[in-house]
N, C-alpha and C positions, 0 to 999 in steps of 0.2 A: 504492499499498500504505498503511494509517493504521499511525503507530506504536502501541506498547503498551508498556505498564508500564514491561515489560523491559528496552526499549530504552531507556530514558534512566536515565542513572548515579545512584543514591541515591535512585531512586522508592520513594514512599510507599505501601504498600497501600490500594486505594481500593475501594469494592463501590458500582458503580453502580445507581441507582433500579431497574432492568427486575429485575437479580439478586436484589436485597433483594422484590420481588415488589411495590413499591409503584405499579406502572407495568406494568399486564396488556400483556403482548407482545402480544396482537391491537391494541392500539389501536397498537403500534410499528410491527406490520406495515400497519396501514393506513394511518398516514401515511409509511410508506416507499414503498409504492406509488402516493400521492397528494400528488407535490410540491405542489403547486398548494394544497391543503389546508393543508399544511405551511407553506408561507413565508406565510401571509395569518394562519394562527394565533402566528405568529412576531413578523408586524406588529401584529395587535391586541396582545398580550402585552406587545412592546415599546413599543407608546405607550403602556401602562400603566406600565409601569417606570419608562420616561423622565418622568411626569409627578412620580416620587416625590422629592420633599424633601429632599436631602443636606446639611442647613444650608441656604444659600443656594439651593445649585446643584441644578439640575434638568437630566439630562442629556437631554433632550429625545428628537432622532428616531435619537439614540443606542443609546437602550432597547433598538431594534429588532437591534442586532451585539451586549448581554449577553443579548439572549433567544434570538437566535442561536444562541451558543454555549452555554447550559444546554439548550436543545431538540435541538440537534446532539451534542452530549455521550453524551445517549442510545442512537445508533446512527450508525455511521460511513454506513447507507445513506441515512441523512433527509438529509444534504450531499452526496450524489451527483449528477451532472449537472447540476450548477447555474450552470455554466458561462458557457452562451447567457444568463440571467438577469443574473447579475453583471453582464458586463461591459455587455448593453443598460442596465441601471439607474445603470450610473456613467457610459457615454456619454452618455446622456438629461439625468444630472443635470450634468455636465460643458459638454455642448452649449449648454444652458440659461442656466450662468453665463456663459457666455463671449458671449454675445446681449445679457444683460442689462449685462455688464461693458465689452463693446469699446471706445463709444463714450468715456465714460470714460477709459479706461485710454490710448489713443490720443491725448488730447487733456491729459493732463498726464504725458505718456511721462518729460519733466525730470524732473519729482517722485519717480517712482518710482527714479528709475536708483541714488540712494543704498540705498534700500531694498533692492535685486539685490543691489547688491556685500554687503552684510550676509549676504543669503541662505547667499551661499557663503563667505563664513567662517565663520557660525554650523554650516553641516553639516557642512567639515572640521573643526571644532570640536569638537562631536558624536559625530563619527568617530572622531575621537585620543581625547578623553575616554574613550568606550566599549572602543576597543580597551585602555588603560591599566589599566581596571576588568576587563578579561577575564583579562589575561595576571593578577593578581591571585586570582582567583576562580575561574580552573583552566576559564573557560568557552573552547570551541576556536574559531579563527577561520571554520569554517564557520557556527557557533550565530550568532558573533558578527554575522557579516553579515547574518544572516536575523533578528536580531532589532534591528539597526537598520532595514532596511526596515520590520520592521514596527511598532518604536516611531515610526518615521516614515508611517506607515500606508500606502508607497506601491506603486504596483503595479509594482515590481522585481523580487519575489522570483526568477523567474526567473533574473535575470541574476545573483542570488547561487547559485542552485543549480549553474545551467553553470559559472560558474567555482571553486564548490566541488567538484565532480562528484561531488555525493551528493544524496540530501534532508536531510541533517541541518537548514540553514536554515530548511527548511518550519516545523522543531518549533522553533526560537527564533522564526520569524515568530508565529507561532500564539498565542505565551505572551505575546510584544510589543506585539502589537497594539490587543488592550483597553487594558492598562496606558498604552499611548499616548493612546486616545484619552482615556482621565478624564484622566490629569495634563494634557493641553494643555488639558481643556475646564476645569478648575480652572485654571490658569493663566489663561487667557482672561478665563472670571470675576471675577479678580481686576483684571486691566488693563483691562478695559472701562469699568471704571464711573471709571478715573483724568481727571483734567483736567490732564495737565501741560503746558507750553507748546508750542504746536505753530507756531511761530511762522512757518516752511515751509511749512506746512499748515492753510488755516486754514478754518474749518467756513464749508461751501459757505452760500449764501444761503437756501436752501431749509428750512437747519436751523433758522431764528431764523422760519421762516411769515411768510407774504405779506400784507401788512395795506393799505388803503387809504382815503387821506384827501383832503377836500374843502379846497384852499385859496382862497384869496382873493387874487388877485395884487397885488403893489405896484410890480412893476419890471418896466421891459418887457426882454424878452429872444427871442432865435430859440432854438428848441429845440434845434436842428442847430449850436446854440453851448453850449449845456449842457452841460457835462461829464457827468454824473450820468444823462441821455437819450440821447448818443450810445454811450458805454460800456453800456448798459442796465444800470444801475444801478436805475433806476425806468422804469416805462411812465407815458403820460399818455392816459387814455381821454376822460371828458366836457368839453368846454368852453361854458360858459353865455357869451355876450359879448348886452349890452345887450336882456337877457330873450327873446334866442333861443337854443334850447341844440341842440349838434349834436357827432359825433365830432370829435377834434383830427385836425389833418394833420400830417404827421412834421414839414414844414419850416415849421410856425406860426411866426407871432411874436406873444408874450404882450405884450398892454398892461395897465396897471394896471386894475382894474376888471373884468377877467377873473376867472372863476371857473374852476378845473378839478380834478378828479381823478386825485391823483398815488396810482398804486401800485408797491409793491415792497416789501423786507426793510422793517421798524420803522425801523432804525437810517437807513436810505438816503432814507426817504421821509419822517422828521425834516428829515435836512438839506436837503432840495430844498424843504419845506417854507419854512426860513428862507431859501433862497435867492431865492424866490419871492414871498415875502408872508406871510399868517400864516392859521393854522385856521379854516375856516367852520364855526360851531356846527351848521350845518343840512347834510345829506347832497344830493348835488346825484343822484345813482344813483338816490334815490327816486321820481322824477321818470320816468315812463318815455312818457312823452306822445309827445315825440318823438325820444328815443335810449328803446332797449332792451337787455339783457343777460339771458344764459341759458347756462348751460353744456352744450355741446354733445358728445358722446361721439364720438369720432373712430373712426368703421367704417369710410371707405372708402377702398379702395384705392389711390384717385388723390390722396388727401390725403396716407395716412401713409407716413413713410419720406422728407418731403420738408422746409425747415426753414420756419419760420415767417414768412423773408424772402419765399422763393420762393411760398407762399401769398398772396402780393400782397393782404394783406388791405382796407387803403387803397383801391385802387385797381377794385379786384372787388366789394366791396360797402358803401365810403367808410365802412368800420368798423375795429375794432381786436384783437388777441387780448391780453388784460393778463395773462393765469396760465394754467397748464396744471396739472392733479391728475394726479399719476401714481403711483399706488396712495396710500398715505397722506403722499404729498411734496405739498404745493404749489409748484410751480419756477415764476418769474418768465419771461415768454414772452420771451426773449432772440431776436434775429433768426435765431441761428446756430442753434437748440434745434431738434432734430430730433423729429417727431412722430414716434409710435407708437399704432399699432390699441390700442384702449381708451383714450386717453389723453380728460380731461375739458380740454376749453379755456370760459376763460371770454370769450366774443364780445361785444363791443358795438358793437351797428350800429345804423342807421338803425329805428326800429318798423316800417316797411310792408317791408323785407327779413330779419326776422328767420329768418320760418320758409324762405325760399331759402338762406342762410347752412345752416339746419339740416340741408336737403336734400342742398347741398352736401360736407357732412362725413359724411355718413350718421345720424348720432346716433342707432343702432340698440344696443340691449344684445344682442339676438340674435344680430346678423351678428360680434359678440366674442367669443360664446361659442365659436364653433370656431374651424381655426384651418387652417392652410393647409398641406395636407400635402406639396405636393409642396416646397413650402422647407422644410420640417423633414425630410422625406425625402433630399432632393438636401442641403441642411448636414451631415448625419449622415453620407452615404455620404460627402463630399468629409471629415471629420472624421476618420471611421474609414481613408481611405484616405490620410489625411496623416502618423495612426498609423504606420503598416505600411511608411511607408518608413523603409530600413536605411543609417543614416549611419556610415561608419565611421571610426575615433577611434585617438588615438595610442597605440601599446600596443596592437593587439589588440583592444581594445576596441569594438564594433558598438552603437550608438545609435538606438533605437526608442523613437519618443514615445508607442507605445501606444494601447488604448482609452481614456483618459482625458486625454493631453494634446492628441492628435490632436483629438479633437471640441472641446475647448476652445479650441485655438488658431483652428481654424473659426470657431465659434462667433463670438471676438473679432474677427477679420478683415469676417463677415457681417456683424455686428453695427454695425462702424464703417461699415459700407457703406450700411447701412439698405434702397438698395432698387438694383436692377442691370436698367433699364429697368421692364419690367412687372413682374418678380420683387420681390417683397419680404419679404425676409428675416427682419424681427423679427415678433416674439411678442407678443398681447397681454398686457399684466402680468400681469391674472391665469389667462392661461392658462400662462405660461411659471414662473408659483410652484406651479401645479398640478404641471404633467408634472415639476418640481426633485424637487418632495416625493413624486411617488412612484418616482422614478428614486432616488432616494437611498433609500428603501426598501425598494424591492427587494433594493440592492447590499448593504446594511448588512446584511438579513436573509439572503445567501446565504451571504455572507461567512461569517458566522456559524455560520448549519450547519455549511460546508465545514472550518471550523475548530475546532468542539467537541468532536470526539474526538479531537485533536492538544493541544488545550487540556488537555482534563479529565486527556489520560496524564500529561501532563508540567509541568503546573502548580505540583502541589504533591510535587515532586521539590527535591531538595537543588539539582540544576540549574535546576531551573525558577523556584525563588528567588530564583538569583543571576541568572537571564534575565532575569525580571522587575524587579530593580532596576537592569541595565544598561540597561531601556528608560526608565526613569523618569529615569536620569542623560541620556539621549539628550536626549530633551526637554527638559528642566531646562538642560542647557547651551546647545543650541537658543536656548530661546526667552532664560536671560538674554542673550546676545548680542545678538541681533536687537533686541530688546526694547531694553537699553541702549544699544545704537549709533542705533536709531531717535530715543529720543530727545535723543541729543547733535546728531543729523543736523537737529533741528528739526519730526520727523514727528510728527500727532497720534497717540494713543493707539488711536484709532479702527481708524485707519491700518494701525498696528501690528497689532493686532491679527489684523484680515483676513489679516497679512501673514503672522504667525502660521500661521494656520487654513492657507494654500494649501502656505506650506513644510513642514507637517507634512503635508498631502495627504490632510484628513480632513474629505471634505461636512460633517459632523456637527457637526462643529468651527465650520465658518461657519455652520448654519444655528442654531447656539447664537446664536454672537454679533452674528447678525442679530434672533434674538429679543429680546436685549438690548437693541440700536441698530440703526434701521432709515435706516443712513447711508452711503451712496452710498461713503466712501470703505473701508468693509468689504470688499465687492466688488469695489473697483479693487484692492485691496491684495491681494486674494485670487488676484484672476487675474494680477500682476504676478507673483508669485511660483511659482504653481503648475506650469508648465510648465518654469521655470529649474530648481525642485528638485529632480523630476523625473530631468532631464539630472544634476546632480551627482550625484545617490545613484545611479543608474546606474554609476557612475566608482568612487563611492565605496565600496558593496559589492565591486565586483569585486580592490580593495585589500583591503579589509578582508578577505575570503576567503584573497587571497595572503598575509597577514603570517606 
C-alpha cells in the first residue's frame, strides 16, 4: 500500500502533473501497461540527466535513479512488479564487481584490514548521530531506521520493517535514498582528486604507465641475481650480442657490450639502466628480422585463467611476455599475473614463431565478444544461494547477505580462483564492463520507479525535510570518520573513495569514482567494505528501530 500525503505528518498539499492535465492519463496508462517501455524510457532520460553538470559534478548513472523517482511519482502503477528486475540488476552488478576485484582484494587483504575496522566505527557513529538528530526533530525510531538504510542505500530495508513492525521505515527509506546518493557523490568528487600521502598504499606500477628502453650493458650481471628482475619490477626482452639478436633467457648472464631492451615503470627502468650501463640512442625492437613482437589478444580458454609463469613462454616459444594491456591499463607481465579473456599481451618471440604464438593465444576479437553463459549462470546461482543463507546473531537478529552481497562474495571468490579445471570463471574486460553497466541501470531505474510515489508523498512535508537532513548527516558522519581514519592509517585517497562507495553501498557512486580515476584500488576498496557494511547495517537498523 503506497503512502499518501495524509499518511505523513506536516505534509504540504501538492498537485501532481497528471491531475493538472500536463500529462494525459492515456500516456500513463500505456506506461503502466508496458513496464519494459517505462524502464527503458527512464534509463534514456536518466542518462541525459546524468550528463547535466552541477558545478564540477555530473551524476552519471545515478541520473537513472532521479529520473525514475520523477517518472514513478506520476502513478504508483509505474513502479509495481519490478522486484525481479531490481534484484537481477543489482545481482549482476555486484557479481561482476566481485569478479573484477577478487584477485586484488585477496592479494592485498592485509592492507585492507584498517579500512574494514574504520567501516564498522563509521557506521556505528553515523547511526548514533542520526538517532540524536531524530530525537531533536521528532522523527520516530522506525522512520530513523528506514532513513539510515536509505541514506546508506542499503538493501536492508526489510530488516528495518520487520524490526519496526510497520511500513513506516519505507517512507524514511524513500526520502533518504536520493539524498544519500547525491551527498555521497559530492563527497567522492571532493576526495577522489586529493593526493594525500598514502605511505602504506602506494600507487600500483601500472598507474605510471609502462615504458621500454634500449640499454648498452657495461657491467657483468646475472639476471637471476638482479633484484629488480627477480622481484618483477622490470622485464628484459631483446638481447643483441656480437651482432646477433635473440630473446633473452631468464637465467642469462649479461656481459659488457651486450645490448638489451628493459621494460617496466619509468622509475624502475631508470634505476635498472643505471645498474646495467647506459641508454642506447637506437631502439633494438625496430629490427624485426630475427626477433619480432606483437600484441596478441587472449581469447583461448587454455591460456585465460593461468599465470604468466604457467605459460612458460621461454620453454614453449623461446620468447617472453613483457606487458599486458587490460582495459585502459598497461600492466607489467609479472610471473604471478593471471591472464583474463580479452587481455592483450605483448609477446616477444623469434620471428618465425610469431604466428604459432598467435594461434596459441587465440588472438580473436570475435571470441572475446561472447561470454561463457555456463560460468555466469553457475556463478550467479552460487551468489544467490549464498545470499539466502540465514545466519543467527546474538539478540535474535538474523543475517542474510541478500542478492547484493551474496553475488559479490561469490564473484570475489571465483575471481580469485580464475579457473577450476576446465571451467573459466572470469569475463572479458569489455563484457564485464557492459554487464555491470546494464545491471546498474536496471537496478537504479527499478528502485527509482518503485520509490517515486513514496518520495513525492513525503519529501515536501516537514517530516520529509527532517528525514532529508537526517540522511545528509548519516552520510557526512560516515564519510568524515572513514576518510579521516583512512588518511591517518596511510591509505590512499582513491582506496578511501572506493571504500566510501562500498560503505554507502551505492553502485552509482562506484561508477562515478571510476569515471574520475581508473585505479584498481577504487574497486578493491569498494569490494572490501560492501559486504561487511551490509552486515553492520542489518544490526544497526534493528537497534535504531528499537530505541
